[in-house]
SELUM-658421 format. One record per residue (C-alpha): residue in one letter; x, y, z. Coordinates in nm, 3 decimals, always signed. Each point is the difference from the previous one (the first is absolute). Layout:
+---------+---------+---------+---------+
: residuo :      c1 :      c2 :      c3 :
+---------+---------+---------+---------+
:       a :       X :       Y :       Z :
...
+---------+---------+---------+---------+
END
This chain:
+---------+---------+---------+---------+
: residuo :      c1 :      c2 :      c3 :
+---------+---------+---------+---------+
:       m :  +8.392 :  -1.791 :  -1.942 :
:       g :  -0.045 :  +0.099 :  +0.362 :
:       a :  -0.169 :  +0.301 :  +0.146 :
:       v :  +0.179 :  +0.330 :  -0.037 :
:       v :  +0.064 :  +0.221 :  +0.298 :
:       r :  -0.033 :  +0.369 :  -0.078 :
:       p :  +0.177 :  +0.228 :  +0.245 :
:       g :  -0.151 :  +0.337 :  -0.065 :
:       i :  +0.150 :  +0.304 :  -0.161 :
:       g :  +0.081 :  +0.257 :  +0.263 :
:       k :  -0.022 :  +0.374 :  -0.037 :
:       g :  +0.360 :  -0.021 :  -0.129 :
:       t :  +0.015 :  +0.302 :  -0.236 :
:       v :  +0.330 :  +0.107 :  +0.151 :
:       a :  +0.104 :  -0.364 :  +0.024 :
:       g :  -0.044 :  -0.051 :  -0.373 :
:       a :  +0.201 :  +0.307 :  -0.085 :
:       v :  +0.279 :  -0.090 :  +0.240 :
:       l :  +0.029 :  -0.361 :  -0.114 :
:       l :  +0.005 :  +0.106 :  -0.365 :
:       l :  +0.264 :  +0.256 :  +0.087 :
:       v :  +0.210 :  -0.262 :  +0.176 :
:       l :  -0.034 :  -0.246 :  -0.286 :
:       g :  +0.086 :  +0.270 :  -0.252 :
:       l :  +0.314 :  +0.107 :  +0.183 :
:       l :  +0.106 :  -0.360 :  +0.036 :
:       a :  -0.037 :  -0.043 :  -0.375 :
:       y :  +0.311 :  +0.222 :  -0.032 :
:       g :  -0.162 :  +0.275 :  -0.199 :
:       a :  -0.276 :  -0.194 :  -0.178 :
:       w :  -0.279 :  +0.187 :  +0.182 :
:       p :  -0.022 :  +0.273 :  +0.115 :
:       p :  +0.335 :  +0.119 :  -0.135 :
:       s :  +0.062 :  +0.311 :  +0.210 :
:       v :  -0.133 :  -0.049 :  +0.355 :
:       p :  +0.276 :  +0.040 :  +0.263 :
:       a :  +0.045 :  -0.279 :  +0.252 :
:       a :  -0.073 :  +0.242 :  +0.282 :
:       r :  -0.365 :  -0.002 :  -0.108 :
:       l :  -0.025 :  -0.355 :  +0.133 :
:       g :  +0.004 :  +0.142 :  +0.352 :
:       l :  +0.104 :  -0.330 :  +0.153 :
:       s :  +0.125 :  +0.173 :  +0.315 :
:       a :  -0.326 :  +0.176 :  +0.092 :
:       a :  -0.034 :  -0.015 :  +0.378 :
:       g :  -0.365 :  -0.104 :  +0.012 :
:       a :  +0.041 :  -0.303 :  -0.223 :
:       a :  +0.328 :  -0.098 :  +0.159 :
:       a :  -0.160 :  -0.027 :  +0.344 :
:       e :  -0.293 :  -0.223 :  -0.094 :
:       p :  +0.015 :  -0.372 :  +0.086 :
:       v :  +0.038 :  -0.265 :  -0.271 :
:       y :  -0.111 :  -0.361 :  +0.050 :
:       l :  +0.174 :  -0.286 :  -0.183 :
:       v :  -0.206 :  -0.321 :  -0.020 :
:       h :  +0.171 :  -0.316 :  -0.127 :
:       g :  -0.149 :  -0.274 :  -0.216 :
:       v :  -0.104 :  -0.355 :  +0.082 :
:       q :  +0.271 :  -0.223 :  +0.149 :
:       w :  -0.065 :  -0.370 :  -0.050 :
:       t :  +0.285 :  -0.076 :  +0.241 :
:       g :  -0.205 :  +0.168 :  +0.274 :
:       g :  +0.201 :  +0.318 :  +0.059 :
:       t :  +0.259 :  +0.246 :  -0.125 :
:       d :  +0.261 :  +0.249 :  +0.120 :
:       c :  -0.159 :  +0.343 :  -0.046 :
:       a :  +0.330 :  +0.185 :  +0.039 :
:       r :  +0.163 :  -0.203 :  -0.275 :
:       g :  -0.301 :  -0.009 :  -0.230 :
:       w :  -0.069 :  +0.375 :  +0.022 :
:       g :  +0.354 :  +0.128 :  +0.052 :
:       t :  +0.041 :  +0.129 :  -0.354 :
:       a :  -0.344 :  +0.163 :  +0.004 :
:       g :  +0.072 :  +0.178 :  +0.327 :
:       a :  +0.331 :  +0.130 :  -0.133 :
:       e :  -0.169 :  +0.121 :  -0.319 :
:       l :  -0.261 :  +0.190 :  +0.198 :
:       r :  +0.267 :  +0.167 :  +0.212 :
:       r :  +0.200 :  +0.085 :  -0.312 :
:       h :  -0.298 :  +0.183 :  -0.142 :
:       g :  -0.079 :  +0.214 :  +0.298 :
:       f :  -0.216 :  -0.211 :  +0.234 :
:       r :  +0.084 :  +0.072 :  +0.363 :
:       g :  -0.311 :  -0.128 :  +0.168 :
:       p :  -0.061 :  -0.348 :  +0.142 :
:       v :  +0.047 :  -0.290 :  -0.243 :
:       i :  -0.213 :  -0.276 :  +0.148 :
:       t :  +0.055 :  -0.359 :  -0.108 :
:       w :  -0.322 :  -0.179 :  +0.086 :
:       g :  +0.015 :  -0.378 :  +0.028 :
:       y :  -0.286 :  -0.246 :  +0.032 :
:       y :  +0.159 :  -0.337 :  +0.074 :
:       k :  +0.099 :  -0.117 :  +0.347 :
:       a :  +0.337 :  -0.102 :  -0.146 :
:       d :  +0.067 :  +0.345 :  -0.155 :
:       r :  +0.318 :  +0.157 :  +0.134 :
:       n :  +0.136 :  +0.354 :  +0.035 :
:       c :  -0.332 :  +0.169 :  -0.085 :
:       t :  -0.101 :  +0.333 :  +0.152 :
:       r :  -0.330 :  -0.160 :  +0.104 :
:       r :  -0.149 :  -0.340 :  -0.062 :
:       y :  -0.326 :  -0.189 :  +0.022 :
:       d :  +0.053 :  -0.362 :  +0.099 :
:       g :  -0.191 :  -0.156 :  -0.288 :
:       s :  +0.074 :  -0.305 :  -0.210 :
:       r :  -0.038 :  -0.125 :  -0.357 :
:       n :  -0.353 :  -0.100 :  +0.101 :
:       t :  -0.101 :  +0.353 :  +0.100 :
:       t :  -0.230 :  +0.141 :  -0.267 :
:       v :  +0.115 :  +0.300 :  -0.202 :
:       k :  -0.315 :  +0.183 :  +0.112 :
:       e :  +0.099 :  -0.050 :  +0.364 :
:       l :  +0.350 :  +0.125 :  -0.074 :
:       g :  -0.159 :  +0.308 :  -0.154 :
:       r :  -0.206 :  +0.053 :  +0.315 :
:       r :  +0.310 :  -0.025 :  +0.217 :
:       l :  +0.190 :  +0.243 :  -0.222 :
:       a :  -0.296 :  +0.241 :  +0.009 :
:       w :  +0.006 :  +0.003 :  +0.380 :
:       d :  +0.375 :  +0.051 :  +0.009 :
:       i :  -0.026 :  +0.302 :  -0.230 :
:       h :  -0.303 :  +0.143 :  +0.181 :
:       l :  +0.127 :  -0.037 :  +0.356 :
:       n :  +0.350 :  +0.124 :  -0.070 :
:       h :  -0.071 :  +0.271 :  -0.256 :
:       s :  -0.350 :  +0.068 :  -0.137 :
:       r :  -0.165 :  +0.077 :  +0.333 :
:       r :  +0.279 :  +0.253 :  +0.056 :
:       n :  -0.085 :  +0.164 :  -0.332 :
:       r :  +0.327 :  -0.119 :  -0.152 :
:       p :  -0.019 :  -0.133 :  -0.359 :
:       v :  +0.219 :  -0.289 :  -0.110 :
:       s :  +0.103 :  -0.148 :  -0.331 :
:       v :  +0.035 :  -0.374 :  -0.065 :
:       l :  +0.217 :  -0.210 :  -0.232 :
:       g :  -0.105 :  -0.362 :  -0.044 :
:       h :  +0.189 :  -0.273 :  -0.181 :
:       s :  -0.195 :  -0.291 :  -0.150 :
:       m :  -0.270 :  -0.113 :  +0.246 :
:       g :  +0.089 :  +0.301 :  +0.215 :
:       g :  -0.188 :  +0.215 :  -0.252 :
:       l :  -0.311 :  -0.214 :  +0.049 :
:       v :  +0.034 :  +0.033 :  +0.377 :
:       l :  -0.005 :  +0.377 :  -0.043 :
:       a :  -0.297 :  -0.011 :  -0.238 :
:       a :  -0.186 :  -0.222 :  +0.250 :
:       a :  +0.074 :  +0.248 :  +0.280 :
:       l :  -0.153 :  +0.290 :  -0.191 :
:       a :  -0.291 :  -0.205 :  -0.137 :
:       g :  -0.084 :  -0.141 :  +0.342 :
:       v :  -0.003 :  +0.342 :  +0.162 :
:       r :  -0.221 :  +0.127 :  -0.280 :
:       k :  -0.250 :  -0.281 :  +0.057 :
:       y :  +0.013 :  -0.042 :  +0.377 :
:       g :  +0.159 :  +0.318 :  +0.137 :
:       g :  -0.240 :  +0.181 :  +0.234 :
:       r :  -0.242 :  -0.295 :  -0.011 :
:       s :  +0.205 :  -0.272 :  +0.167 :
:       t :  +0.239 :  +0.028 :  +0.292 :
:       a :  +0.211 :  -0.269 :  -0.167 :
:       w :  +0.131 :  +0.257 :  -0.247 :
:       p :  +0.135 :  +0.351 :  +0.056 :
:       p :  -0.232 :  +0.288 :  -0.096 :
:       y :  +0.232 :  +0.155 :  -0.260 :
:       l :  +0.351 :  +0.001 :  -0.144 :
:       l :  +0.223 :  +0.279 :  -0.126 :
:       v :  +0.197 :  -0.164 :  -0.282 :
:       r :  +0.130 :  +0.262 :  -0.239 :
:       n :  +0.189 :  -0.215 :  -0.252 :
:       a :  -0.014 :  -0.373 :  -0.079 :
:       v :  +0.265 :  -0.164 :  -0.218 :
:       t :  +0.009 :  -0.367 :  -0.103 :
:       l :  +0.282 :  -0.205 :  -0.150 :
:       g :  -0.104 :  -0.317 :  -0.182 :
:       t :  -0.332 :  -0.034 :  +0.183 :
:       p :  -0.228 :  -0.276 :  -0.141 :
:       f :  -0.330 :  +0.187 :  -0.029 :
:       r :  -0.133 :  -0.277 :  -0.226 :
:       g :  +0.150 :  -0.277 :  +0.207 :
:       v :  +0.275 :  -0.252 :  -0.068 :
:       t :  +0.041 :  -0.374 :  -0.037 :
:       c :  +0.068 :  -0.150 :  +0.341 :
:       g :  +0.032 :  -0.365 :  +0.099 :
:       f :  +0.046 :  +0.019 :  +0.378 :
:       a :  -0.269 :  -0.101 :  +0.250 :
:       y :  +0.029 :  +0.320 :  +0.206 :
:       v :  -0.293 :  +0.240 :  +0.034 :
:       q :  +0.204 :  +0.283 :  -0.151 :
:       c :  +0.060 :  -0.213 :  -0.308 :
:       a :  -0.376 :  -0.043 :  -0.040 :
:       d :  -0.048 :  +0.377 :  +0.039 :
:       l :  +0.254 :  +0.069 :  -0.274 :
:       r :  -0.152 :  -0.227 :  -0.262 :
:       a :  -0.182 :  +0.167 :  -0.288 :
:       g :  -0.372 :  +0.024 :  +0.074 :
:       s :  +0.043 :  -0.069 :  +0.372 :
:       r :  -0.264 :  +0.104 :  +0.251 :
:       f :  +0.241 :  +0.261 :  +0.134 :
:       l :  +0.066 :  +0.158 :  -0.340 :
:       r :  -0.374 :  +0.004 :  -0.071 :
:       w :  -0.057 :  +0.177 :  +0.333 :
:       l :  +0.270 :  +0.253 :  -0.080 :
:       a :  -0.140 :  +0.062 :  -0.349 :
:       a :  -0.326 :  +0.118 :  +0.157 :
:       f :  +0.183 :  +0.316 :  +0.113 :
:       p :  +0.111 :  +0.176 :  -0.316 :
:       h :  +0.140 :  +0.304 :  +0.183 :
:       p :  +0.182 :  -0.095 :  +0.322 :
:       q :  +0.094 :  +0.345 :  +0.121 :
:       g :  +0.119 :  +0.142 :  +0.326 :
:       r :  -0.161 :  +0.310 :  +0.145 :
:       s :  +0.096 :  +0.298 :  -0.222 :
:       g :  +0.091 :  -0.237 :  -0.284 :
:       t :  +0.271 :  -0.248 :  -0.089 :
:       d :  +0.213 :  +0.028 :  -0.313 :
:       w :  +0.094 :  -0.342 :  -0.144 :
:       t :  +0.307 :  -0.093 :  -0.208 :
:       l :  +0.049 :  -0.352 :  -0.138 :
:       l :  +0.334 :  -0.135 :  -0.125 :
:       a :  +0.037 :  -0.328 :  -0.188 :
:       s :  +0.269 :  -0.171 :  -0.208 :
:       e :  -0.008 :  -0.220 :  -0.309 :
:       d :  +0.286 :  -0.197 :  +0.159 :
:       d :  -0.215 :  -0.086 :  +0.303 :
:       e :  -0.023 :  -0.379 :  -0.001 :
:       r :  -0.285 :  -0.008 :  +0.255 :
:       v :  -0.223 :  +0.300 :  -0.066 :
:       a :  -0.052 :  +0.101 :  -0.362 :
:       p :  -0.055 :  +0.369 :  -0.081 :
:       a :  -0.361 :  -0.081 :  -0.092 :
:       s :  -0.052 :  -0.086 :  +0.367 :
:       g :  +0.239 :  +0.251 :  +0.155 :
:       l :  -0.161 :  +0.292 :  -0.187 :
:       a :  -0.358 :  -0.127 :  +0.002 :
:       a :  -0.127 :  +0.223 :  +0.278 :
:       t :  -0.133 :  +0.349 :  -0.063 :
:       a :  +0.273 :  +0.251 :  +0.091 :
:       r :  +0.100 :  +0.337 :  -0.136 :
:       h :  +0.366 :  -0.096 :  -0.046 :
:       k :  +0.122 :  -0.321 :  -0.166 :
:       v :  +0.354 :  -0.102 :  -0.095 :
:       r :  +0.092 :  -0.304 :  -0.210 :
:       y :  +0.366 :  -0.100 :  -0.021 :
:       l :  +0.084 :  -0.167 :  -0.331 :
:       a :  +0.155 :  -0.346 :  -0.026 :
:       g :  +0.369 :  -0.086 :  +0.011 :
:       q :  +0.105 :  +0.221 :  +0.293 :
:       r :  +0.027 :  -0.261 :  +0.278 :
:       l :  -0.295 :  +0.142 :  +0.189 :
:       g :  -0.149 :  -0.322 :  +0.125 :
:       h :  -0.256 :  -0.018 :  +0.279 :
:       s :  +0.251 :  +0.014 :  +0.286 :
:       a :  +0.211 :  +0.271 :  -0.167 :
:       l :  -0.281 :  +0.255 :  -0.005 :
:       h :  +0.037 :  +0.089 :  +0.368 :
:       l :  +0.380 :  -0.020 :  -0.007 :
:       r :  +0.096 :  +0.206 :  -0.305 :
:       g :  +0.081 :  +0.366 :  +0.060 :
:       g :  +0.279 :  +0.233 :  -0.106 :
:       n :  +0.062 :  +0.201 :  -0.314 :
:       g :  -0.041 :  -0.264 :  -0.270 :
:       r :  -0.186 :  +0.069 :  -0.323 :
:       y :  -0.294 :  -0.226 :  -0.084 :
:       r :  -0.231 :  -0.047 :  -0.295 :
:       l :  -0.357 :  +0.048 :  +0.111 :
:       r :  -0.345 :  +0.122 :  -0.094 :
:       y :  -0.197 :  +0.220 :  +0.239 :
:       s :  -0.345 :  +0.152 :  +0.032 :
:       d :  -0.137 :  +0.279 :  +0.218 :
:       d :  -0.359 :  -0.027 :  -0.121 :
:       a :  -0.096 :  -0.341 :  +0.142 :
:       g :  +0.145 :  -0.189 :  -0.296 :
:       r :  -0.195 :  +0.170 :  -0.276 :
:       a :  +0.323 :  +0.116 :  -0.166 :
:       y :  +0.361 :  -0.102 :  +0.052 :
:       r :  +0.331 :  +0.171 :  -0.071 :
:       a :  +0.328 :  -0.183 :  -0.053 :
:       t :  +0.355 :  +0.080 :  +0.111 :
:       a :  +0.332 :  -0.181 :  -0.022 :
:       g :  +0.137 :  +0.198 :  +0.295 :
:       g :  -0.249 :  -0.068 :  +0.276 :
:       a :  +0.099 :  -0.043 :  +0.362 :
:       a :  +0.033 :  -0.313 :  +0.210 :
:       p :  -0.317 :  -0.131 :  +0.173 :
:       l :  +0.093 :  +0.127 :  +0.346 :
:       r :  +0.094 :  +0.343 :  -0.131 :
:       l :  -0.337 :  +0.034 :  -0.171 :
:       a :  -0.169 :  -0.135 :  +0.312 :
:       a :  +0.171 :  +0.271 :  +0.205 :
:       a :  -0.129 :  +0.267 :  -0.241 :
:       a :  -0.352 :  -0.141 :  +0.016 :
:       l :  +0.003 :  -0.026 :  +0.380 :
:       y :  +0.112 :  +0.359 :  +0.015 :
:       s :  -0.233 :  +0.148 :  -0.261 :
:       t :  -0.315 :  +0.124 :  +0.177 :
:       a :  +0.180 :  +0.059 :  +0.328 :
:       r :  +0.132 :  +0.334 :  -0.132 :
+---------+---------+---------+---------+
END
């Protein structure tokens, strides 16, 4: 078993209450039974104006279309009240239709991608005292964790890394915190293997937080054919959601499934110590929108 990355638990008291509230309402009366939908506050002006980053997963073909890959996620965010910038951040030279892009390759280390993402967030937002939230799919979640961990270790001590980041919420979809089986010769494949040097480096930072705290939410699916829930939920995070099997939520579906469907899932708001179950939970992107919104209120 590989090293476990432990993104830290943020201050998140409000975040926990809001995510539980969202999950309860989406359970169609299961819990809590009498809270009006207006209490969700999904149109609050402050949260709506804050930027959201979307970071895609590894692409063994060498690139992806950010607009196509994140189109459903962007629409879901808009549907739930987000009016600020939705930034699709790419990291392959062959990536297309991304808001911004670093011209990396499959042989660029995940740690380096994290450093590049950290600078993008700092230069465009943090230094202007503007918090952001980030949604990462698959390896994109590790890129985000590396950004926060690297700033924690090197920020203020090395000019190679920015001095601080303001990341309010971090949400991951099928991120392999314990690694995956990978047979390619690329550097990123080596980074993703269980027990890799990169994952051991990341595990040395059990609380990768931005300045003022970062609230983490992890989503995983039993239908994921690449990243098992044991890996996708392995990191320390206040909020964890596990979709049960038989709902066609494979690895690629996690960042494409939104809307008003009802899903069987188990969820925790105490870092996985206790889970609740519902047969009327929301789609992954709808829950991601709630989590990205939570502490921005």
